C-alpha positions as CSV (number, residue, x, y, z in Angstrom):
1,X,22.4,-8.3,-12.9
2,X,19.6,-9.1,-10.4
3,X,20.4,-10.5,-7.0
4,X,17.2,-12.6,-7.1
5,X,14.6,-13.7,-9.7
6,X,11.1,-12.5,-9.9
7,X,8.9,-15.1,-8.1
8,X,6.0,-16.2,-10.1
9,X,3.0,-18.5,-9.6
10,X,-0.5,-19.2,-10.8
11,X,-2.5,-19.1,-7.5
12,X,-1.3,-16.5,-5.0
13,X,1.7,-14.5,-3.7
14,X,2.9,-12.6,-0.7
15,X,5.8,-10.2,-0.4
16,X,6.8,-8.9,3.1
17,X,9.6,-7.0,4.8
18,X,10.9,-10.1,6.6
19,X,11.2,-13.6,5.2
20,X,9.4,-15.2,8.2
21,X,6.6,-12.7,7.7
22,X,6.2,-13.7,4.1
23,X,6.3,-17.4,5.3
24,X,3.4,-16.7,7.7
25,X,1.3,-15.1,5.1
26,X,2.0,-17.9,2.6
27,X,1.1,-20.5,5.2
28,X,-2.3,-18.9,5.6
29,X,-2.8,-18.8,1.8
30,X,-1.9,-22.5,1.5
31,X,-4.3,-23.3,4.3
32,X,-7.2,-21.7,2.3
33,X,-7.2,-18.2,3.7
34,X,-7.7,-15.2,1.5
35,X,-5.4,-12.2,1.0
36,X,-6.9,-10.3,4.0
37,X,-6.2,-13.3,6.3
38,X,-2.7,-13.7,5.0
39,X,-1.9,-10.0,5.0
40,X,-3.0,-9.7,8.7
41,X,-1.0,-12.8,9.6
42,X,2.1,-11.4,8.0
43,X,1.5,-7.9,9.3
44,X,1.1,-8.9,12.9
45,X,4.2,-11.1,12.6
46,X,6.2,-8.2,11.2
47,X,5.5,-6.4,14.5
48,X,7.4,-9.2,16.2
49,X,10.1,-9.8,13.6
50,X,11.1,-6.2,13.1
51,X,10.8,-4.9,16.7
52,X,13.0,-1.9,16.1
53,X,10.9,-0.7,13.1
54,X,7.4,-1.9,13.8
55,X,5.3,-2.3,16.9
56,X,2.3,-4.6,17.4
57,X,0.7,-1.6,19.2
58,X,1.7,0.9,16.5
59,X,0.1,2.0,13.3
60,X,-1.1,-0.2,10.4
61,X,-2.7,1.6,7.4
62,X,-4.3,-0.9,5.1
63,X,-5.7,-0.8,1.5
64,X,-7.9,-3.7,0.3
65,X,-9.2,-4.3,-3.2
66,X,-11.8,-7.0,-3.4
67,X,-12.0,-9.3,-6.4
68,X,-15.2,-7.4,-7.5
69,X,-13.2,-4.2,-7.8
70,X,-14.3,-2.4,-4.6
71,X,-11.6,-0.7,-2.7
72,X,-11.3,0.7,0.8
73,X,-8.6,1.9,3.2
74,X,-8.5,1.2,6.9
75,X,-6.5,4.1,8.3
76,X,-5.0,2.2,11.2
77,X,-3.8,5.5,12.7
78,X,-4.5,6.6,16.2
79,X,-5.4,10.1,17.4
80,X,-3.9,12.3,20.2
81,X,-5.5,11.8,23.6
82,X,-8.6,13.8,24.1
83,X,-7.2,15.4,27.3
84,X,-3.9,16.6,25.7
85,X,-3.4,20.4,26.0
86,X,-3.0,21.6,22.4
87,X,-0.3,24.1,23.3
88,X,1.6,21.6,25.5
89,X,4.7,21.3,23.3
90,X,4.9,25.0,22.5
91,X,4.4,26.0,26.1
92,X,6.4,23.5,28.0
93,X,8.8,21.9,25.6
94,X,10.2,24.7,23.6
95,X,8.4,23.8,20.4
96,X,9.7,20.2,20.5
97,X,8.0,16.8,20.9
98,X,10.3,15.0,23.5
99,X,11.0,11.3,23.6
100,X,8.8,9.2,25.9
101,X,5.1,8.9,26.5
102,X,4.1,12.4,25.6
103,X,4.3,11.5,21.9
104,X,1.8,8.6,22.4
105,X,-1.3,8.5,20.3
106,X,-4.0,5.7,20.6
107,X,-2.4,2.4,19.4
108,X,-4.3,1.6,16.2
109,X,-2.7,-1.5,14.7
110,X,-4.6,-4.2,16.7
111,X,-7.9,-2.6,15.7
112,X,-6.9,-2.2,12.1
113,X,-6.0,-5.9,11.7
114,X,-9.2,-7.0,13.4
115,X,-11.3,-4.5,11.4
116,X,-9.8,-6.0,8.2
117,X,-10.6,-9.5,9.4
118,X,-14.1,-8.6,10.4
119,X,-15.0,-6.9,7.1
120,X,-13.2,-9.1,4.6
121,X,-11.4,-12.0,6.3
122,X,-12.4,-15.6,6.8
123,X,-10.3,-16.6,9.8
124,X,-10.1,-15.9,13.5
125,X,-7.6,-13.6,15.3
126,X,-6.0,-16.7,16.7
127,X,-5.6,-18.3,13.3
128,X,-3.7,-15.3,11.9
129,X,-1.8,-14.3,15.2
130,X,-0.4,-17.8,15.8
131,X,2.7,-17.1,13.8
132,X,3.5,-13.9,15.6
133,X,3.0,-15.6,18.9
134,X,5.4,-18.4,18.0
135,X,8.1,-16.0,16.7
136,X,7.8,-13.9,19.9
137,X,7.7,-16.9,22.3
138,X,10.3,-19.1,20.6
139,X,12.4,-16.4,19.1
140,X,14.1,-15.8,15.7
141,X,17.6,-15.0,14.5
142,X,18.9,-11.4,14.9
143,X,19.6,-10.1,11.4
144,X,22.1,-7.4,10.5
145,X,19.8,-4.4,10.3
146,X,18.2,-5.2,13.7
147,X,21.7,-5.5,15.3
148,X,22.7,-2.3,13.6
149,X,19.7,-0.4,14.9
150,X,20.1,-1.7,18.4
151,X,23.7,-0.6,18.4
152,X,22.9,2.8,17.0
153,X,20.2,3.4,19.6
154,X,21.7,1.6,22.6
155,X,21.6,4.7,24.7
156,X,17.9,5.2,24.0
157,X,17.0,1.6,24.8
158,X,19.0,1.7,28.0
159,X,17.1,4.8,29.1
160,X,14.1,2.7,30.1
161,X,14.5,-0.5,32.0
162,X,11.5,-2.1,30.4
163,X,13.0,-1.5,26.9
164,X,16.5,-2.5,27.9
165,X,15.2,-5.9,29.2
166,X,14.1,-6.7,25.6
167,X,16.6,-5.0,23.4
168,X,19.7,-5.3,25.7
169,X,19.1,-8.6,27.4
170,X,21.7,-9.3,30.1
171,X,23.0,-5.7,29.6
172,X,24.5,-6.2,26.2
173,X,23.5,-5.8,22.5
174,X,22.4,-9.0,20.8
175,X,24.7,-10.3,18.0
176,X,23.7,-11.3,14.4
177,X,22.5,-14.9,14.5
178,X,21.5,-14.9,18.2
179,X,17.9,-15.8,19.2
180,X,15.7,-12.8,19.9
181,X,12.9,-13.6,22.3
182,X,9.9,-11.4,23.3
183,X,8.1,-13.5,25.9
184,X,5.9,-10.6,27.3
185,X,4.7,-9.8,23.8
186,X,3.8,-13.4,23.2
187,X,1.7,-13.5,26.4
188,X,0.0,-10.2,25.4
189,X,-1.0,-11.6,22.0
190,X,-2.0,-15.0,23.5
191,X,-4.3,-13.2,26.0
192,X,-6.2,-11.7,23.1
193,X,-6.5,-15.1,21.5
194,X,-7.6,-16.6,24.8
195,X,-10.3,-14.0,25.2
196,X,-11.4,-14.7,21.6
197,X,-11.7,-18.4,22.4
198,X,-14.1,-17.7,25.3
199,X,-16.5,-16.2,22.8
200,X,-16.0,-18.8,20.1
201,X,-19.4,-20.3,20.5
202,X,-21.0,-17.0,19.5
203,X,-19.3,-17.0,16.1
204,X,-16.2,-15.6,14.4
205,X,-17.3,-12.0,14.6
206,X,-18.0,-12.2,18.3
207,X,-14.6,-13.8,18.8
208,X,-12.9,-10.9,16.9
209,X,-14.8,-8.4,19.0
210,X,-13.6,-10.2,22.2
211,X,-10.0,-10.0,21.0
212,X,-10.4,-6.3,20.3
213,X,-12.0,-5.7,23.7
214,X,-9.1,-7.5,25.4
215,X,-6.7,-4.9,24.0
216,X,-8.8,-1.8,24.1
217,X,-11.1,-2.3,27.2
218,X,-9.6,-5.2,29.2
219,X,-6.4,-5.9,31.1
220,X,-4.1,-4.8,28.3
221,X,-5.7,-1.4,28.1
222,X,-5.6,-1.0,31.9
223,X,-1.9,-1.8,32.0
224,X,-1.1,0.6,29.1
225,X,-3.1,3.5,30.7
226,X,-1.6,2.9,34.1
227,X,1.9,3.0,32.8
228,X,1.2,6.1,30.7
229,X,-0.1,7.9,33.7
230,X,2.9,6.9,35.8
231,X,5.2,8.3,33.1
232,X,3.3,11.5,32.8
233,X,1.2,10.7,29.7
234,X,-2.3,11.6,28.8
235,X,-3.7,8.4,27.2
236,X,-7.0,7.4,29.0
237,X,-9.2,4.3,29.1
238,X,-11.8,6.5,27.4
239,X,-9.4,7.1,24.5
240,X,-8.7,3.4,24.2
241,X,-12.3,2.1,24.6
242,X,-13.8,4.5,22.0
243,X,-11.1,4.0,19.3
244,X,-12.0,2.6,15.9
245,X,-9.9,2.9,12.8
246,X,-11.5,5.2,10.3
247,X,-12.6,3.8,6.9
248,X,-11.2,6.5,4.6
249,X,-11.9,7.0,0.9
250,X,-9.2,6.0,-1.6
251,X,-7.7,8.6,-3.8
252,X,-7.6,7.5,-7.4
253,X,-6.4,9.0,-10.7
254,X,-6.0,7.6,-14.2
255,X,-2.6,7.5,-15.8
256,X,-2.0,6.0,-19.2
257,X,-4.9,3.7,-18.9
258,X,-3.9,2.5,-15.5
259,X,-5.7,3.5,-12.3
260,X,-3.3,4.5,-9.4
261,X,-4.8,4.2,-5.9
262,X,-3.4,5.8,-2.8
263,X,-4.6,6.6,0.7
264,X,-5.9,10.0,1.6
265,X,-4.1,13.2,2.9
266,X,-4.1,11.9,6.4
267,X,-0.9,10.3,5.1
268,X,1.5,11.3,2.3
269,X,-0.1,9.0,-0.2
270,X,-1.6,11.6,-2.6
271,X,1.9,13.2,-3.0
272,X,2.8,10.1,-5.0
273,X,0.0,10.9,-7.4
274,X,0.9,14.6,-7.7
275,X,4.6,13.8,-8.4
276,X,3.5,11.3,-11.1
277,X,1.2,13.7,-12.8
278,X,3.7,16.5,-12.7
279,X,6.3,14.3,-14.3
280,X,3.9,13.3,-17.0
281,X,2.8,16.9,-17.7
282,X,6.4,18.1,-17.7
283,X,7.5,15.5,-20.3
284,X,8.4,12.0,-19.2
285,X,8.5,10.3,-22.6
286,X,11.8,10.0,-24.3
287,X,13.9,10.3,-21.1
288,X,16.4,7.4,-20.6
289,X,16.1,5.5,-17.4
290,X,18.1,7.0,-14.6
291,X,19.6,9.6,-16.9
292,X,20.4,13.0,-15.6
293,X,17.4,14.4,-17.4
294,X,15.1,11.8,-15.9
295,X,16.4,12.0,-12.4
296,X,16.3,15.8,-12.5
297,X,12.6,15.8,-13.6
298,X,11.9,13.2,-10.9
299,X,13.5,15.3,-8.1
300,X,11.8,18.5,-9.2
301,X,8.4,16.8,-9.4
302,X,8.9,15.3,-5.9
303,X,9.8,18.8,-4.6
304,X,6.5,20.2,-5.9
305,X,4.4,17.4,-4.4
306,X,6.2,17.4,-1.1
307,X,5.8,21.2,-0.9
308,X,2.1,20.8,-1.3
309,X,2.2,18.0,1.3
310,X,3.8,20.5,3.7
311,X,1.4,23.3,3.0
312,X,-1.8,21.4,3.0
313,X,-1.9,17.7,4.2
314,X,-3.4,16.8,7.6
315,X,-6.2,14.9,9.2
316,X,-9.2,15.6,7.0
317,X,-11.5,15.5,10.1
318,X,-9.7,18.7,11.3
319,X,-8.2,20.2,8.1
320,X,-9.8,21.2,4.8
321,X,-7.3,19.6,2.4
322,X,-7.9,21.0,-1.1
323,X,-7.1,17.6,-2.7
324,X,-9.1,18.0,-5.9
325,X,-7.4,21.4,-6.5
326,X,-4.0,19.9,-5.8
327,X,-4.6,17.1,-8.3
328,X,-6.4,19.3,-10.9
329,X,-5.1,19.7,-14.4
330,X,-4.6,23.4,-13.8
331,X,-2.5,22.9,-10.6
332,X,-0.5,20.1,-12.2
333,X,0.2,22.2,-15.2
334,X,1.3,25.1,-13.1
335,X,3.7,23.0,-11.0
336,X,5.1,21.4,-14.2
337,X,5.7,24.9,-15.7
338,X,7.8,25.8,-12.6
339,X,10.3,23.1,-13.4
340,X,13.5,24.4,-15.1
341,X,14.9,21.5,-17.0
342,X,18.5,22.8,-16.6
343,X,18.4,24.1,-13.0
344,X,17.3,22.6,-9.7
345,X,15.0,24.6,-7.5
346,X,17.2,25.7,-4.6
347,X,14.7,24.7,-1.9
348,X,10.9,24.0,-1.8
349,X,8.5,25.6,-4.3
350,X,6.2,28.3,-2.9
351,X,2.5,27.5,-2.3
352,X,0.2,28.1,-5.3
353,X,-3.0,27.6,-3.3
354,X,-3.9,29.4,-0.1
355,X,-1.7,28.1,2.8
356,X,-1.2,29.5,6.2
357,X,1.9,27.6,7.1
358,X,4.7,29.6,8.8
359,X,8.0,30.0,6.8
360,X,10.1,26.9,6.8
361,X,13.4,27.1,8.7
362,X,16.4,26.0,6.7
363,X,18.8,23.3,8.1
364,X,22.1,22.7,6.3
365,X,23.5,19.9,8.3
366,X,25.9,17.4,6.8
367,X,23.3,14.8,6.2
368,X,19.6,14.1,6.8
369,X,18.8,12.3,10.1
370,X,17.1,9.2,8.6
371,X,15.7,6.4,10.7
372,X,15.0,2.9,9.7
373,X,11.3,2.8,10.5
374,X,8.3,0.9,9.1
375,X,7.9,-2.2,6.9
376,X,5.4,-3.4,4.3
377,X,3.4,-6.4,3.2
378,X,1.3,-7.2,0.1
379,X,-0.8,-10.2,-0.9
380,X,-2.9,-11.3,-3.8
381,X,-5.0,-14.5,-3.5
382,X,-6.3,-17.0,-6.0
383,X,-9.7,-15.2,-6.1
384,X,-8.3,-11.9,-7.1
385,X,-8.4,-10.1,-3.7
386,X,-5.4,-7.8,-3.1
387,X,-4.0,-6.5,0.2
388,X,-1.5,-3.7,0.9
389,X,-0.4,-2.6,4.3
390,X,2.4,-0.5,5.8
391,X,2.7,-1.3,9.6
392,X,5.1,0.9,11.6
393,X,6.3,2.6,14.8
394,X,9.9,2.4,16.0
395,X,10.9,1.3,19.5
396,X,13.6,3.6,20.7
397,X,11.7,6.9,21.2
398,X,9.2,5.6,23.8
399,X,9.3,3.0,26.6
400,X,8.0,-0.6,26.5
401,X,5.0,-1.1,28.8
402,X,6.4,-3.5,31.5
403,X,5.0,-6.9,31.3
404,X,3.3,-6.3,27.9
405,X,6.2,-6.1,25.5
406,X,4.5,-3.4,23.5
407,X,5.0,0.3,22.9
408,X,1.7,2.3,22.5
409,X,2.0,4.2,19.2
410,X,4.6,6.9,19.4
411,X,3.5,8.3,16.0
412,X,2.8,11.6,17.6
413,X,6.3,12.4,16.5
414,X,4.8,13.2,13.0
415,X,2.6,16.0,14.3
416,X,3.9,19.5,14.3
417,X,4.2,20.9,17.8
418,X,2.5,24.2,16.6
419,X,-1.3,23.6,16.5
420,X,-1.5,26.2,13.6
421,X,0.3,23.9,11.2
422,X,-2.0,21.7,9.0
423,X,-0.6,18.6,10.8
424,X,-0.3,20.4,14.1
425,X,-1.1,18.8,17.5
426,X,-4.7,18.8,18.6
427,X,-6.7,16.6,21.0
428,X,-8.4,13.8,19.0
429,X,-6.5,14.7,15.8
430,X,-4.3,12.2,14.0
431,X,-0.7,12.9,13.0
432,X,0.1,13.1,9.2
433,X,1.4,9.6,8.5
434,X,4.3,8.7,6.3
435,X,3.3,5.0,5.8
436,X,1.0,4.9,2.7
437,X,0.1,1.5,1.1
438,X,-0.9,1.8,-2.6
439,X,-2.1,-0.2,-5.6
440,X,-2.3,0.1,-9.3
441,X,-5.1,-1.4,-11.3
442,X,-3.4,-2.0,-14.7
443,X,-5.0,-1.1,-18.0
444,X,-5.3,-4.8,-18.9
445,X,-7.2,-5.6,-15.6
446,X,-4.3,-6.7,-13.4
447,X,-3.6,-5.4,-10.0
448,X,-0.3,-4.3,-8.4
449,X,-0.2,-3.7,-4.7
450,X,3.1,-2.0,-3.7
451,X,4.7,-0.1,-0.9
452,X,7.8,0.4,1.2
453,X,9.3,1.7,4.5
454,X,11.5,4.7,4.4
455,X,9.7,7.8,5.9
456,X,9.8,10.6,3.4
457,X,11.6,8.4,0.9
458,X,8.5,6.1,0.7
459,X,6.6,7.8,-2.1
460,X,9.9,8.4,-3.9
461,X,11.0,4.8,-3.9
462,X,7.4,3.7,-4.7
463,X,7.2,6.0,-7.7
464,X,10.5,5.0,-9.1
465,X,9.7,1.3,-8.9
466,X,6.2,1.9,-10.4
467,X,7.7,3.8,-13.3
468,X,10.3,1.1,-13.8
469,X,7.5,-1.5,-14.2
470,X,4.8,0.5,-16.0
471,X,6.8,3.0,-18.0
472,X,10.2,1.4,-18.6
473,X,8.8,-2.2,-18.9
474,X,11.0,-3.9,-16.4
475,X,10.0,-7.1,-14.7
476,X,9.1,-6.8,-11.1
477,X,12.4,-7.8,-9.4
478,X,14.5,-5.8,-11.8
479,X,12.3,-2.7,-11.1
480,X,12.9,-3.1,-7.4
481,X,16.6,-3.6,-7.6
482,X,17.4,-0.7,-9.9
483,X,19.3,2.1,-8.2
484,X,17.3,4.9,-6.7
485,X,17.6,8.6,-5.6
486,X,15.7,10.6,-3.0
487,X,15.2,14.2,-2.4
488,X,15.3,15.8,1.1
489,X,14.4,19.4,-0.2
490,X,11.4,19.8,2.2
491,X,10.9,19.5,5.9
492,X,11.1,16.0,7.3
493,X,8.0,14.4,8.6
494,X,9.7,13.4,11.8
495,X,10.7,15.6,14.8
496,X,12.9,17.8,14.6
497,X,11.5,18.3,11.1
498,X,14.8,19.0,9.4
499,X,15.0,20.6,6.0
500,X,17.8,20.1,3.5
501,X,17.4,22.5,0.6
502,X,18.3,21.0,-2.8
503,X,19.6,17.8,-1.2
504,X,19.4,14.8,-3.5
505,X,20.8,11.4,-2.4
506,X,21.7,8.7,-4.9
507,X,22.9,5.1,-4.8
508,X,26.3,5.1,-6.4
509,X,25.3,2.4,-8.9
510,X,24.0,5.5,-10.7
511,X,27.1,6.5,-12.6
512,X,29.5,9.3,-11.5
513,X,29.0,11.2,-14.7
514,X,25.2,11.3,-14.1
515,X,25.7,12.4,-10.5
516,X,28.1,15.1,-11.6
517,X,25.6,16.4,-14.1
518,X,22.9,16.6,-11.4
519,X,25.3,18.5,-9.2
520,X,26.0,20.9,-12.1
521,X,22.3,21.6,-12.3
522,X,22.2,22.7,-8.7
523,X,21.3,19.5,-6.8
524,X,23.2,19.2,-3.5
525,X,24.3,15.6,-4.1
526,X,24.8,13.1,-1.3
527,X,26.4,9.8,-2.2
528,X,24.7,6.7,-0.8
529,X,26.4,3.3,-0.9
530,X,25.7,1.2,-4.0
531,X,22.9,-0.5,-2.0
532,X,21.3,1.0,1.0
533,X,18.2,0.5,3.2
534,X,17.9,4.3,3.2
535,X,16.5,4.0,-0.4
536,X,13.5,2.0,1.0
537,X,12.5,-1.6,0.7
538,X,9.9,-1.8,-2.0
539,X,7.7,-5.0,-2.2
540,X,5.5,-5.6,-5.2
541,X,3.0,-8.1,-6.6
542,X,1.8,-7.8,-10.2
543,X,-0.9,-10.0,-11.7
544,X,-1.1,-10.6,-15.4
545,X,-4.6,-11.6,-16.6
546,X,-3.4,-12.5,-20.1
547,X,-1.0,-15.2,-18.9
548,X,-2.8,-16.1,-15.7
549,X,0.4,-15.5,-13.7
550,X,1.1,-13.6,-10.6
551,X,4.6,-12.1,-10.2
552,X,6.2,-11.0,-6.9
553,X,9.4,-9.3,-5.9
554,X,11.0,-8.1,-2.7
555,X,13.8,-5.7,-2.0
556,X,17.2,-7.1,-1.1
557,X,18.1,-3.8,0.7
558,X,16.3,-5.3,3.8
559,X,15.5,-8.9,4.8
560,X,12.3,-8.8,2.6
561,X,11.2,-11.9,0.6
562,X,8.4,-12.9,-1.8
563,X,6.8,-16.3,-2.1
564,X,4.3,-17.4,-4.8
565,X,2.6,-20.6,-5.8
């Protein structure tokens, strides 16, 4: 049984990681805005509504497909400060990236939202940011996952007075149902809107440019940089003023008449495509849904794709990523041949292409260290535009800038401290990002934006839901709610980059007999609860050109909701 119905409409739909974020996006759609306007409104609001998981000054990778079929991605990912010594972490921090401002990269999300509005939106920054400002100024109810994360990370929040003032108001943890207010954040966003209004007479684009300048060149930037310097960081006014989110090519492959679109190897997106193609080549047809055979194939294909992610993925501006070779028929065939249908690979498959990565240290701790981090929003409008975005950056690993209510992106935690690694630290280089918005253009001409939070679980949750819809024929909400598994048999994307050979976690709605069979094949099984946020929070919209309907679903594992009309 489903906990919710699929939400269907004839005009437009939004699905987002918090119900008030979905409401913000839907209000924009009803007011005549397009999918880009609505997606930006929801995305900025999510930085307020999920302050433990997402930051207004964090990352925001975006994929946009226009009604005419053109697709682009806005990376929404900042780079390391230009003055950062590349050997800093190896030389002074024992090969670790410590908590605090040293993991800061240029905050990219404000630029990413404004870039999307400039290129494809119809509204002003003030139009779309008004909902975030209201939620920050007037507050919203603390929900269980927020309360759980603050409790779990109370010591980290207490470490910095500026963070404690927001997350531990009055010196205590907020309770479920209490009002959570972020007055400084409201003022920061309002300052950007006020600066935009000063330029209003020069047109919408001039106003958006003024809002961006307020953040990257004006008082906000000066406060960020001054605080970073006081804390021993390297971020400069030059880093801020020169920043622009890169427009990156989409990665696309055909599969059974559909076209699957992911972001590039600056994130983990192409690993979804590789895992899908390996499953197809190894023999997907005829396997029952969530049977031992199916889940074994899924886990082994994910291991192959994540191994190639580890060996090769990084910022394409610094690293030559052999993406065409990795997604070639020959490489997919070779990876598929490596899969033993009766036995799990004990760790991570070896590289098949040239890779200079050092040997991976093995960690055999009791359980992976998994953080609730990131959220997701997708929108489809009445004109056929589609929007997919995965904003992120947690709040307990770095301090809030006093008076601003924001944490400049701490996504440097996803770079390797060793500069020799494909995603190693380097001045001006971007970390390899886990957030990876995606879409499918269906063989009948529909579009399906989809994505999820979940770190290294993201492409795994996304792939399972995609197959549930397009291979097993489930309706959207049933596909989202079906129980899931996740492999951890590769180094984590987050410091300290833990590695759990053969580890496979499974929601226990997957039957005990199936889990026992997977264990017999060599998977080191870890039982999750029947429902867990660790399995991701997949949001999906699917349009059906034949019926003229748009269908949307949202994951009950987190406070995500979908709305359609």
